[in-house]
C-alpha positions, 0 to 999 in steps of 0.5 A: 650451874655449879662452880666445883670442880668437875668435866663435863662430854657431850656430842656438839654436832659430830664432834667430841667435846669435853670442859672441864672446870678447876677452883676452889671456889666458892673459897677464892672469885676465880673459876677456870674452864679448860675446852676440848673439842675434836675437831673444833665446832662453834656453839654458844657455852652459857654461864652463870651469873648470881645475882648477887656477883656485883662486877664479874667478870669473864675471859676467853684465852686471856681476852677479857668478852667486852660485854659485862656479865648481868647478875642473875642472868647467864653469860653466852659466849658464841664462839667455834670451840677448838682443843686448848681454848679456856676460859676464866670467871672471876665472881667478886666474893663482895660481903653485904648483910642480909637482915633476916625480915624486913621488921628486924633490919638490925637482925642480919646475916654476914654473906661472903658471895654465895656463903653465910658466915657464922659467928662461931662462939660466945657472939654476946658482943655489939657489932657494928655494921662496917666492922662486918662488912669490914671481915677480913678472911683469916685463912682458906675457911675463915673470917675475922670481924672487930667488935666492940669487944673481942673479934668474931670469928667466921665460918662457912657451915661447912667449917664448923664443928662442934662449936656453938654459932649464930648465923643472925648478929644484932648490929648498930 
């Protein structure tokens, strides 16, 4: 369920299985899995596809799974797994605007995949919806969006130190 670097080990019908996950998600959309099974076994692996992940894709041993994963569900892959099998999951980090509530549709937060991007520093300048949605990545965990005055610097909460920040921005 959580796409973080980790390894899980279990016994599947007498076989010792381990699944190792490697990624820098949520700062990159690609998540890699390596499987080990001694001996090989037939079972299902389920991969969580977040509701925001339109266009997600899943490959096993370099071959893309036929059915596109459905956002807001689990992609089930049943097969005979063996040591060396690898899976690649791509969860596009598409940017989107989320209003604070239905009555204030012009007060929005910018999200990139699962990350809420906070405007840091003085954010009193006007910004258009398209300017926010066109924000570009400027570092591992930083983005920049144009505005009427100076560009906005946007960071996920975990990257904010002592800066003044704002979750919601008024857009035109």
